[in-house]
C-alpha positions as CSV (number, residue, x, y, z in Angstrom):
1,M,-0.1,0.0,0.0
2,A,1.3,3.4,-0.9
3,A,2.1,5.7,2.0
4,A,-0.1,8.7,2.4
5,P,1.5,12.1,1.5
6,S,2.2,14.1,4.6
7,P,0.1,17.3,5.1
8,F,3.1,19.3,4.1
9,Q,3.4,17.3,0.9
10,Q,-0.3,17.7,0.2
11,V,-0.2,21.4,0.6
12,R,3.0,21.7,-1.5
13,D,1.4,19.5,-4.3
14,E,-1.7,21.5,-4.4
15,G,0.3,24.6,-4.9
16,E,2.4,23.0,-7.6
17,R,-0.8,21.8,-9.4
18,R,-2.1,25.3,-9.5
19,L,1.4,26.5,-10.9
20,L,1.2,23.8,-13.7
21,A,-2.3,24.9,-14.5
22,R,-1.1,28.5,-15.0
23,I,2.0,27.3,-16.9
24,A,-0.2,25.3,-19.2
25,G,-1.9,28.7,-20.0
26,G,1.4,30.3,-20.8
27,D,2.1,32.0,-17.5
28,R,5.7,32.9,-17.4
29,E,5.6,34.1,-13.8
30,A,4.3,30.8,-12.8
31,F,7.0,29.0,-14.6
32,R,9.5,31.2,-12.9
33,E,8.1,30.2,-9.5
34,L,8.3,26.5,-10.4
35,Y,11.9,27.0,-11.7
36,I,13.0,28.5,-8.4
37,A,11.3,25.8,-6.5
38,Y,12.8,22.9,-8.4
39,H,16.2,24.1,-9.5
40,R,18.1,23.3,-6.3
41,R,16.2,20.0,-5.8
42,L,17.0,18.8,-9.3
43,A,20.6,20.1,-9.2
44,R,21.3,18.0,-6.0
45,F,19.8,14.9,-7.5
46,L,21.3,15.2,-11.1
47,T,24.7,16.1,-9.9
48,R,24.9,12.9,-7.8
49,L,23.4,11.0,-10.8
50,T,25.6,12.3,-13.5
51,R,28.7,13.3,-11.6
52,H,29.1,16.3,-14.0
53,F,27.9,19.8,-13.1
54,E,27.6,20.8,-16.7
55,I,25.5,17.9,-17.6
56,A,23.2,18.3,-14.6
57,E,22.7,22.0,-15.6
58,E,21.8,20.9,-19.1
59,V,19.4,18.3,-17.9
60,I,17.8,20.8,-15.6
61,N,17.2,23.1,-18.4
62,D,15.8,20.3,-20.7
63,T,13.7,19.1,-17.9
64,L,12.0,22.4,-17.1
65,W,11.7,23.2,-20.8
66,V,9.7,19.9,-21.1
67,V,7.6,21.0,-18.2
68,W,7.0,24.4,-19.9
69,R,5.8,22.7,-23.1
70,K,3.9,19.8,-21.6
71,A,2.3,21.2,-18.4
72,G,-1.0,20.7,-20.1
73,D,-0.4,17.0,-20.4
74,F,-0.1,16.5,-16.7
75,R,-2.9,14.0,-15.9
76,G,-2.9,14.6,-12.2
77,D,-2.6,10.9,-11.2
78,S,0.6,11.5,-9.3
79,R,2.3,14.2,-7.4
80,V,3.8,17.0,-9.5
81,S,7.2,16.2,-8.0
82,T,6.9,12.5,-9.2
83,W,6.1,13.7,-12.7
84,I,9.0,16.3,-12.8
85,M,11.5,13.9,-11.2
86,G,10.6,11.2,-13.7
87,I,11.1,13.8,-16.6
88,A,14.6,14.6,-15.1
89,Y,15.6,11.0,-14.7
90,R,14.7,10.1,-18.2
91,R,16.4,13.1,-19.7
92,A,19.5,12.4,-17.6
93,L,19.8,8.8,-19.0
94,K,19.2,10.1,-22.5
95,T,21.8,12.8,-22.2
96,L,24.4,10.4,-20.7
97,R,23.9,7.9,-23.5
98,S,24.1,10.3,-26.2
99,R,27.5,11.4,-24.9
100,G,28.7,8.0,-24.5
101,N,28.7,8.3,-20.6
102,V,27.5,5.7,-18.2
103,L,25.8,5.9,-14.9
104,H,28.5,5.9,-12.1
105,D,28.0,3.0,-9.9
106,T,30.2,2.5,-6.8
107,V,33.2,4.4,-5.4
108,P,36.0,2.2,-4.2
109,L,36.3,2.2,-0.4
110,E,40.1,2.6,-0.6
111,N,39.7,5.8,-2.3
112,E,38.3,7.5,0.8
113,T,40.2,8.8,3.8
114,L,37.9,8.8,6.7
115,S,38.5,9.7,10.4
116,A,35.4,8.5,12.4
117,P,34.2,10.1,15.6
118,D,33.7,7.7,18.6
119,E,30.0,8.5,18.8
120,L,27.9,9.9,16.0
121,G,25.2,12.7,16.3
122,A,22.2,12.8,14.2
123,A,23.7,15.2,11.7
124,E,27.0,13.2,11.6
125,T,25.0,9.9,11.2
126,S,23.2,11.5,8.2
127,E,26.7,12.4,6.6
128,W,27.9,8.9,7.1
129,I,24.8,7.4,5.5
130,L,25.3,9.8,2.5
131,L,28.9,8.7,2.2
132,A,27.9,5.1,2.4
133,M,25.2,5.5,-0.3
134,Q,28.0,6.5,-2.9
135,H,29.3,2.8,-2.6
136,L,25.8,1.4,-3.6
137,P,25.0,0.4,-7.1
138,T,23.4,3.4,-9.0
139,E,19.9,2.1,-9.1
140,Q,19.8,1.1,-5.4
141,R,21.2,4.4,-4.4
142,L,18.7,6.3,-6.7
143,A,15.7,4.3,-5.1
144,L,16.9,5.2,-1.5
145,E,17.5,8.9,-2.5
146,F,13.8,9.0,-3.9
147,A,12.4,7.3,-0.8
148,Y,14.4,8.9,2.0
149,G,15.6,12.2,0.3
150,Y,12.5,13.2,-1.5
151,G,9.8,11.3,0.3
152,H,8.5,9.3,-2.6
153,S,6.5,6.0,-2.1
154,C,7.5,2.9,-3.8
155,E,4.7,3.4,-6.4
156,E,6.0,6.8,-7.2
157,I,9.6,5.7,-7.5
158,A,8.4,3.0,-9.9
159,A,6.7,5.6,-12.1
160,I,9.9,7.9,-12.0
161,M,12.3,5.0,-12.8
162,D,9.8,3.2,-15.1
163,C,10.0,-0.1,-13.5
164,P,7.7,-2.5,-11.5
165,V,7.0,-1.7,-7.9
166,N,8.4,-5.1,-6.8
167,T,11.7,-4.0,-8.4
168,V,11.8,-0.8,-6.3
169,K,11.1,-2.8,-3.2
170,T,13.9,-5.3,-4.1
171,R,16.4,-2.4,-4.7
172,L,15.5,-0.8,-1.4
173,F,15.9,-4.2,0.5
174,H,19.3,-4.8,-0.9
175,A,20.3,-1.1,-0.5
176,R,19.5,-1.1,3.2
177,A,21.2,-4.4,3.8
178,K,24.5,-3.0,2.1
179,L,24.2,0.1,4.2
180,R,23.9,-1.8,7.4
181,A,27.1,-3.7,6.3
182,L,28.9,-0.4,5.2
183,L,28.2,2.0,7.9
184,P,30.1,0.3,10.8
185,G,33.3,0.1,8.5
186,L,33.0,3.6,7.3
187,A,32.6,5.0,10.7
188,G,34.8,2.7,12.6
189,T,32.1,2.0,15.0
190,G,28.6,0.6,15.2
191,A,26.4,3.0,13.3
192,R,23.2,4.2,14.9
193,E,19.9,3.6,13.2
194,N,18.7,6.6,11.3
195,D,15.3,5.8,9.6
196,P,13.5,8.9,8.5
197,T,10.3,6.8,7.9
198,G,10.2,5.5,11.4
199,D,9.4,2.0,10.1
200,G,12.6,0.3,11.0
201,A,13.7,0.1,7.3
202,L,17.4,0.5,8.2
203,Q,17.3,-1.8,11.1
């Protein structure tokens, strides 16, 4: 069963739906508002995905140009963020393939120099999790980012990544298992649980 959006997510989505309706009517001010709202989010996601700032910026522009042209095609059967992130994901894959690039997978552990604290606070734990995620296969890392970083449900992630829901669940399962194995080694200590969903997913 899909997790219900939080009240904050519902309010934000309602506002973004109104913006899309205005954009569909050619409202440039509405497009500017959406651009400002999504540029940083897309930059963070696409820079991690492509590992190239210039490619990330190109894909952001391509994505938002599609939004400008296709706003009227949004059917409303998903959150606006799911629709936009799906466009960005597919545009990134297309751009990387056209340039002969590939998705970057894992980062060898021996390439990192780490000095771990004896005890990790909440903010530090988050940093270690982000570092550990860089060692996951790309599809597993992206599934985790969509779920924990952007608050998407498995059904929404499946729509973004154009794959079955069970595939998303499998990727999340293996990603969590790998994080549990990676975190103690990266931190040099037993990593504390840090599950933003509160359902014990990282336990």
